Structures are given as structure tokens and as C-alpha cells.
ZAPAVEX-455320 format. One record per atom (N, C-alpha, C): residue number from 1; atom name; x, y, z. Coordinates in nm, 3 decimals. Atoms other than C-alpha are relative to their C-alpha. Example, Ala and Ser with C-alpha at 12.3 -4.5 7.8 and 13.67 -1.06 7.14 Angstrom:
BEGIN
- 1, N, 0.089, -0.119, 0.000
- 1, CA, 1.230, -0.450, 0.780
- 1, C, 0.090, 0.120, 0.000
- 2, N, -0.082, -0.119, -0.006
- 2, CA, 1.367, -0.106, 0.714
- 2, C, -0.077, 0.109, 0.073
// end
This chain:
BEGIN
- 1, N, 0.096, 0.011, -0.103
- 1, CA, 5.724, 6.780, -0.063
- 1, C, -0.136, 0.041, -0.058
- 2, N, 0.133, -0.032, 0.053
- 2, CA, 5.351, 6.778, -0.148
- 2, C, -0.058, 0.116, 0.079
- 3, N, 0.058, -0.121, -0.059
- 3, CA, 5.163, 7.098, -0.082
- 3, C, -0.151, -0.022, 0.009
- 4, N, 0.144, 0.009, -0.018
- 4, CA, 4.810, 7.124, 0.048
- 4, C, -0.071, 0.073, -0.114
- 5, N, 0.069, -0.066, 0.112
- 5, CA, 4.566, 7.201, -0.239
- 5, C, -0.052, 0.137, 0.027
- 6, N, 0.052, -0.133, -0.036
- 6, CA, 4.409, 7.493, -0.053
- 6, C, 0.112, 0.104, 0.006
- 7, N, -0.113, -0.092, -0.008
- 7, CA, 4.750, 7.646, 0.014
- 7, C, 0.053, 0.032, -0.139
- 8, N, -0.043, -0.023, 0.138
- 8, CA, 4.851, 7.599, -0.348
- 8, C, -0.093, 0.094, -0.075
- 9, N, 0.095, -0.088, 0.063
- 9, CA, 4.531, 7.769, -0.463
- 9, C, 0.020, 0.146, 0.047
- 10, N, -0.024, -0.133, -0.052
- 10, CA, 4.600, 8.065, -0.234
- 10, C, 0.127, 0.061, -0.061
- 11, N, -0.123, -0.045, 0.063
- 11, CA, 4.955, 8.090, -0.377
- 11, C, -0.022, 0.046, -0.142
- 12, N, 0.029, -0.036, 0.141
- 12, CA, 4.821, 8.095, -0.732
- 12, C, -0.084, 0.130, -0.008
- 13, N, 0.086, -0.116, 0.003
- 13, CA, 4.556, 8.358, -0.652
- 13, C, 0.074, 0.125, 0.041
- 14, N, -0.074, -0.118, -0.045
- 14, CA, 4.812, 8.587, -0.484
- 14, C, 0.102, 0.048, -0.104
- 15, N, -0.098, -0.041, 0.099
- 15, CA, 5.036, 8.597, -0.789
- 15, C, -0.058, 0.118, -0.084
- 16, N, 0.047, -0.111, 0.079
- 16, CA, 5.017, 8.925, -0.981
- 16, C, -0.029, -0.041, -0.147
- 17, N, 0.034, 0.025, 0.141
- 17, CA, 4.867, 8.936, -1.335
- 17, C, 0.123, 0.031, -0.087
- 18, N, -0.110, -0.019, 0.092
- 18, CA, 5.117, 8.905, -1.614
- 18, C, -0.027, 0.122, -0.088
- 19, N, 0.024, -0.126, 0.073
- 19, CA, 5.148, 9.255, -1.763
- 19, C, 0.041, -0.011, -0.148
- 20, N, -0.044, 0.008, 0.140
- 20, CA, 5.307, 9.136, -2.087
- 20, C, -0.104, -0.067, -0.086
- 21, N, 0.109, 0.063, 0.078
- 21, CA, 4.992, 8.948, -2.194
- 21, C, -0.091, 0.107, -0.059
- 22, N, 0.089, -0.099, 0.057
- 22, CA, 4.759, 9.131, -2.432
- 22, C, -0.131, 0.011, 0.080
- 23, N, 0.124, -0.014, -0.078
- 23, CA, 4.445, 9.275, -2.274
- 23, C, -0.114, -0.082, -0.059
- 24, N, 0.112, 0.085, 0.039
- 24, CA, 4.125, 9.077, -2.286
- 24, C, -0.084, 0.062, -0.110
- 25, N, 0.082, -0.066, 0.101
- 25, CA, 3.943, 9.338, -2.492
- 25, C, 0.060, -0.015, -0.140
- 26, N, -0.068, 0.019, 0.129
- 26, CA, 4.199, 9.299, -2.771
- 26, C, -0.028, -0.142, -0.052
- 27, N, 0.031, 0.135, 0.044
- 27, CA, 4.147, 8.923, -2.781
- 27, C, -0.148, -0.014, -0.041
- 28, N, 0.143, 0.011, 0.031
- 28, CA, 3.767, 8.962, -2.777
- 28, C, -0.031, 0.077, -0.129
- 29, N, 0.021, -0.076, 0.125
- 29, CA, 3.794, 9.211, -3.064
- 29, C, 0.048, -0.075, -0.121
- 30, N, -0.057, 0.071, 0.119
- 30, CA, 4.015, 8.999, -3.290
- 30, C, -0.068, -0.130, -0.028
- 31, N, 0.065, 0.131, 0.027
- 31, CA, 3.824, 8.672, -3.249
- 31, C, -0.114, 0.011, -0.098
- 32, N, 0.111, -0.008, 0.101
- 32, CA, 3.500, 8.781, -3.432
- 32, C, 0.049, 0.046, -0.135
- 33, N, -0.053, -0.045, 0.130
- 33, CA, 3.702, 8.960, -3.698
- 33, C, 0.066, -0.116, -0.075
- 34, N, -0.066, 0.115, 0.063
- 34, CA, 3.910, 8.648, -3.762
- 34, C, -0.102, -0.105, -0.051
- 35, N, 0.105, 0.097, 0.041
- 35, CA, 3.603, 8.422, -3.771
- 35, C, -0.075, 0.049, -0.124
- 36, N, 0.071, -0.054, 0.120
- 36, CA, 3.424, 8.656, -4.016
- 36, C, 0.088, -0.006, -0.124
- 37, N, -0.091, 0.004, 0.114
- 37, CA, 3.730, 8.678, -4.240
- 37, C, 0.013, -0.139, -0.057
- 38, N, -0.019, 0.137, 0.049
- 38, CA, 3.784, 8.302, -4.261
- 38, C, -0.132, -0.057, -0.056
- 39, N, 0.127, 0.042, 0.059
- 39, CA, 3.412, 8.244, -4.319
- 39, C, -0.016, 0.056, -0.139
- 40, N, 0.005, -0.066, 0.131
- 40, CA, 3.422, 8.493, -4.607
- 40, C, 0.096, -0.068, -0.099
- 41, N, -0.100, 0.061, 0.087
- 41, CA, 3.740, 8.328, -4.745
- 41, C, -0.053, -0.139, -0.050
- 42, N, 0.051, 0.134, 0.043
- 42, CA, 3.583, 7.978, -4.745
- 42, C, -0.117, 0.017, -0.099
- 43, N, 0.111, -0.021, 0.091
- 43, CA, 3.271, 8.117, -4.913
- 43, C, 0.052, 0.044, -0.139
- 44, N, -0.059, -0.043, 0.130
- 44, CA, 3.481, 8.290, -5.182
- 44, C, 0.062, -0.116, -0.074
- 45, N, -0.058, 0.118, 0.064
- 45, CA, 3.671, 7.968, -5.248
- 45, C, -0.109, -0.092, -0.055
- 46, N, 0.109, 0.084, 0.042
- 46, CA, 3.343, 7.777, -5.269
- 46, C, -0.062, 0.057, -0.130
- 47, N, 0.059, -0.064, 0.119
- 47, CA, 3.197, 8.028, -5.522
- 47, C, 0.094, -0.016, -0.121
- 48, N, -0.096, 0.010, 0.109
- 48, CA, 3.517, 8.018, -5.727
- 48, C, 0.000, -0.141, -0.058
- 49, N, -0.004, 0.140, 0.051
- 49, CA, 3.528, 7.636, -5.749
- 49, C, -0.128, -0.036, -0.069
- 50, N, 0.126, 0.032, 0.065
- 50, CA, 3.160, 7.616, -5.832
- 50, C, -0.007, 0.066, -0.136
- 51, N, -0.002, -0.067, 0.128
- 51, CA, 3.200, 7.875, -6.109
- 51, C, 0.097, -0.070, -0.099
- 52, N, -0.102, 0.067, 0.084
- 52, CA, 3.513, 7.694, -6.235
- 52, C, -0.055, -0.127, -0.059
- 53, N, 0.047, 0.128, 0.052
- 53, CA, 3.343, 7.356, -6.263
- 53, C, -0.122, 0.017, -0.090
- 54, N, 0.111, -0.025, 0.086
- 54, CA, 3.031, 7.502, -6.425
- 54, C, 0.049, 0.040, -0.139
- 55, N, -0.053, -0.042, 0.128
- 55, CA, 3.244, 7.657, -6.700
- 55, C, 0.073, -0.113, -0.074
- 56, N, -0.074, 0.107, 0.068
- 56, CA, 3.432, 7.336, -6.770
- 56, C, -0.099, -0.092, -0.076
- 57, N, 0.086, 0.082, 0.084
- 57, CA, 3.294, 7.108, -7.040
- 57, C, -0.015, -0.143, 0.056
- 58, N, 0.001, 0.140, -0.040
- 58, CA, 3.387, 6.771, -6.899
- 58, C, 0.027, -0.018, 0.149
- 59, N, -0.027, 0.007, -0.143
- 59, CA, 3.438, 6.849, -6.529
- 59, C, 0.142, 0.015, 0.037
- 60, N, -0.139, -0.014, -0.031
- 60, CA, 3.814, 6.852, -6.550
- 60, C, 0.079, 0.038, -0.125
- 61, N, -0.071, -0.039, 0.121
- 61, CA, 3.952, 7.054, -6.842
- 61, C, 0.146, 0.017, 0.027
- 62, N, -0.139, -0.025, -0.011
- 62, CA, 4.319, 7.077, -6.903
- 62, C, 0.027, 0.140, -0.042
- 63, N, -0.027, -0.139, 0.031
- 63, CA, 4.401, 7.443, -6.880
- 63, C, 0.148, 0.021, 0.027
- 64, N, -0.147, -0.002, -0.013
- 64, CA, 4.773, 7.440, -6.946
- 64, C, 0.051, 0.124, -0.068
- 65, N, -0.058, -0.123, 0.053
- 65, CA, 4.965, 7.764, -6.994
- 65, C, 0.151, -0.008, 0.016
- 66, N, -0.145, -0.003, -0.020
- 66, CA, 5.335, 7.839, -7.034
- 66, C, 0.034, 0.051, 0.140
- 67, N, -0.041, -0.040, -0.132
- 67, CA, 5.502, 7.863, -6.697
- 67, C, 0.116, 0.096, 0.002
- 68, N, -0.107, -0.098, -0.011
- 68, CA, 5.776, 8.088, -6.567
- 68, C, 0.135, -0.066, 0.033
- 69, N, -0.129, 0.067, -0.026
- 69, CA, 6.045, 7.822, -6.493
- 69, C, 0.038, -0.076, -0.125
- 70, N, -0.056, 0.064, 0.118
- 70, CA, 6.239, 7.733, -6.806
- 70, C, -0.105, -0.037, -0.104
- 71, N, 0.104, 0.026, 0.099
- 71, CA, 5.924, 7.746, -7.022
- 71, C, -0.084, -0.125, 0.026
- 72, N, 0.084, 0.118, -0.031
- 72, CA, 5.768, 7.450, -6.842
- 72, C, -0.147, 0.041, 0.004
- 73, N, 0.142, -0.031, 0.005
- 73, CA, 5.393, 7.427, -6.870
- 73, C, -0.060, -0.012, 0.143
- 74, N, 0.063, -0.008, -0.130
- 74, CA, 5.164, 7.499, -6.575
- 74, C, -0.151, -0.032, -0.012
- 75, N, 0.143, 0.039, 0.003
- 75, CA, 4.823, 7.339, -6.504
- 75, C, -0.073, 0.089, 0.096
- 76, N, 0.073, -0.095, -0.088
- 76, CA, 4.580, 7.602, -6.368
- 76, C, -0.139, -0.055, 0.036
- 77, N, 0.130, 0.056, -0.036
- 77, CA, 4.289, 7.362, -6.308
- 77, C, -0.019, -0.017, 0.149
- 78, N, 0.012, 0.015, -0.142
- 78, CA, 4.368, 7.328, -5.941
- 78, C, -0.058, 0.125, 0.065
- 79, N, 0.064, -0.120, -0.055
- 79, CA, 4.127, 7.565, -5.762
- 79, C, 0.076, 0.061, 0.115
- 80, N, -0.074, -0.053, -0.112
- 80, CA, 4.346, 7.595, -5.454
- 80, C, 0.119, 0.085, -0.046
- 81, N, -0.111, -0.074, 0.055
- 81, CA, 4.647, 7.707, -5.658
- 81, C, -0.049, 0.129, -0.067
- 82, N, 0.056, -0.115, 0.068
- 82, CA, 4.432, 7.943, -5.865
- 82, C, -0.043, 0.106, 0.102
- 83, N, 0.044, -0.096, -0.105
- 83, CA, 4.283, 8.105, -5.551
- 83, C, 0.121, 0.060, 0.064
- 84, N, -0.123, -0.053, -0.059
- 84, CA, 4.633, 8.141, -5.405
- 84, C, 0.059, 0.109, -0.088
- 85, N, -0.054, -0.100, 0.093
- 85, CA, 4.748, 8.325, -5.714
- 85, C, -0.088, 0.124, -0.005
- 86, N, 0.089, -0.118, 0.004
- 86, CA, 4.442, 8.551, -5.714
- 86, C, 0.015, 0.084, 0.125
- 87, N, 0.000, -0.070, -0.126
- 87, CA, 4.482, 8.646, -5.347
- 87, C, 0.140, 0.034, 0.049
- 88, N, -0.135, -0.035, -0.044
- 88, CA, 4.862, 8.697, -5.333
- 88, C, 0.009, 0.149, 0.040
- 89, N, -0.009, -0.138, -0.043
- 89, CA, 4.825, 9.080, -5.324
- 89, C, -0.069, 0.023, 0.133
- 90, N, 0.066, -0.014, -0.128
- 90, CA, 4.576, 9.057, -5.040
- 90, C, 0.082, -0.065, 0.114
- 91, N, -0.087, 0.068, -0.098
- 91, CA, 4.805, 8.813, -4.857
- 91, C, 0.118, 0.086, 0.034
- 92, N, -0.114, -0.085, -0.025
- 92, CA, 5.099, 9.051, -4.896
- 92, C, -0.042, 0.121, 0.086
- 93, N, 0.046, -0.115, -0.079
- 93, CA, 4.897, 9.347, -4.762
- 93, C, -0.033, -0.043, 0.141
- 94, N, 0.034, 0.050, -0.136
- 94, CA, 4.765, 9.137, -4.469
- 94, C, 0.127, -0.030, 0.079
- 95, N, -0.125, 0.029, -0.071
- 95, CA, 5.117, 9.021, -4.381
- 95, C, 0.068, 0.130, 0.042
- 96, N, -0.064, -0.130, -0.033
- 96, CA, 5.249, 9.380, -4.392
- 96, C, -0.074, 0.067, 0.118
- 97, N, 0.077, -0.060, -0.108
- 97, CA, 4.965, 9.508, -4.175
- 97, C, 0.019, -0.072, 0.130
- 98, N, -0.027, 0.079, -0.120
- 98, CA, 5.016, 9.222, -3.929
- 98, C, 0.133, 0.032, 0.057
- 99, N, -0.136, -0.030, -0.048
- 99, CA, 5.385, 9.296, -3.906
- 99, C, 0.004, 0.135, 0.066
- 100, N, 0.002, -0.133, -0.059
- 100, CA, 5.323, 9.666, -3.839
- 100, C, -0.076, 0.000, 0.132
- 101, N, 0.082, 0.003, -0.122
- 101, CA, 5.047, 9.605, -3.584
- 101, C, 0.073, -0.077, 0.113
- 102, N, -0.064, 0.076, -0.104
- 102, CA, 5.242, 9.335, -3.399
- 102, C, 0.121, 0.074, 0.056
- 103, N, -0.112, -0.079, -0.050
- 103, CA, 5.546, 9.559, -3.377
- 103, C, -0.049, 0.112, 0.094
- 104, N, 0.055, -0.106, -0.084
- 104, CA, 5.335, 9.844, -3.242
- 104, C, -0.049, -0.052, 0.135
- 105, N, 0.050, 0.060, -0.126
- 105, CA, 5.165, 9.620, -2.984
- 105, C, 0.115, -0.042, 0.088
- 106, N, -0.116, 0.041, -0.083
- 106, CA, 5.497, 9.477, -2.869
- 106, C, 0.071, 0.120, 0.059
- 107, N, -0.075, -0.116, -0.051
- 107, CA, 5.654, 9.820, -2.832
- 107, C, -0.083, 0.077, 0.103
- 108, N, 0.083, -0.080, -0.092
- 108, CA, 5.356, 9.977, -2.651
- 108, C, -0.050, -0.081, 0.121
- 109, N, 0.066, 0.075, -0.107
- 109, CA, 5.210, 9.695, -2.438
- 109, C, 0.091, -0.096, 0.072
- 110, N, -0.083, 0.101, -0.065
- 110, CA, 5.486, 9.450, -2.364
- 110, C, 0.116, 0.070, 0.076
- 111, N, -0.108, -0.054, -0.082
- 111, CA, 5.713, 9.550, -2.078
- 111, C, 0.118, -0.095, 0.010
- 112, N, -0.103, 0.100, -0.012
- 112, CA, 5.906, 9.225, -2.066
- 112, C, 0.050, -0.039, -0.140
- 113, N, -0.062, 0.040, 0.127
- 113, CA, 6.146, 9.149, -2.349
- 113, C, 0.063, -0.134, 0.020
- 114, N, -0.055, 0.133, -0.008
- 114, CA, 6.237, 8.788, -2.407
- 114, C, 0.121, -0.005, -0.096
- 115, N, -0.121, 0.013, 0.081
- 115, CA, 6.591, 8.745, -2.529
- 115, C, 0.031, -0.146, -0.018
- 116, N, -0.032, 0.139, 0.028
- 116, CA, 6.685, 8.423, -2.699
- 116, C, 0.143, -0.028, 0.035
- 117, N, -0.133, 0.040, -0.044
- 117, CA, 6.984, 8.246, -2.555
- 117, C, 0.046, -0.120, -0.072
- 118, N, -0.059, 0.118, 0.058
- 118, CA, 7.215, 7.997, -2.704
- 118, C, 0.011, -0.108, 0.110
- 119, N, -0.011, 0.104, -0.098
- 119, CA, 7.205, 7.661, -2.534
- 119, C, 0.117, -0.088, -0.034
// end
């Protein structure tokens, strides 16, 4: 049965706020921090690639080193791969901090626990 739009709006407005959702101040705090971090990361990648291409003689040097899988050789000219290798420690620290913070937030702010069921 179709419901009157005004009645439906009243029903929606009367519903209590979801207490398991993070507070608005937390979302407003994390958004600028995330934007600043990703802006800095893109700038760092830009500087690295610019420096890399300025040092190369012909624009695309073959920088091949011995790899770690059965002595196969590895090409380090790819700036994305090189940046990934340089920032692995920072990525590991960020993942650990995120895991700790998310666990703390879940334990302190979330009242509702979602249990996964088999279907």
C-alpha cells in the first residue's frame, strides 16, 4: 500500500539516530587530514618522477638489478614501483596505526555488533 509522502517524512524524522555511526566531528576531522596526506603523496611522487627523468640520459634508462626470486633481474625504472618500495615502511606503520585506532573506535563507540551469518 502506498503511503502519503508527508506521513512517510514524519516516520523518518521520528526514528532515533543510529548510535553505532561515528560522530560527525570525527568525520570532519579525518577528511582534511586525508586530503592533506594524499596531496602530499601526489606531490612527492611528482618530485620523484621529475628527479628520476632528469637524471636519466635518454629518458628511459634500463636500471636492471638482480632480483630476489631465483636470481631473476628486476627493472627499477618504473616510478610507481620504486615509490612503493620506498614507502613500504610508512605503509606498514600507517596500516598498524589504522588497525589499532579502528579497534579502539569499535570497542568504545559502537554499541551494536554485527555478526556474520552463513547463508
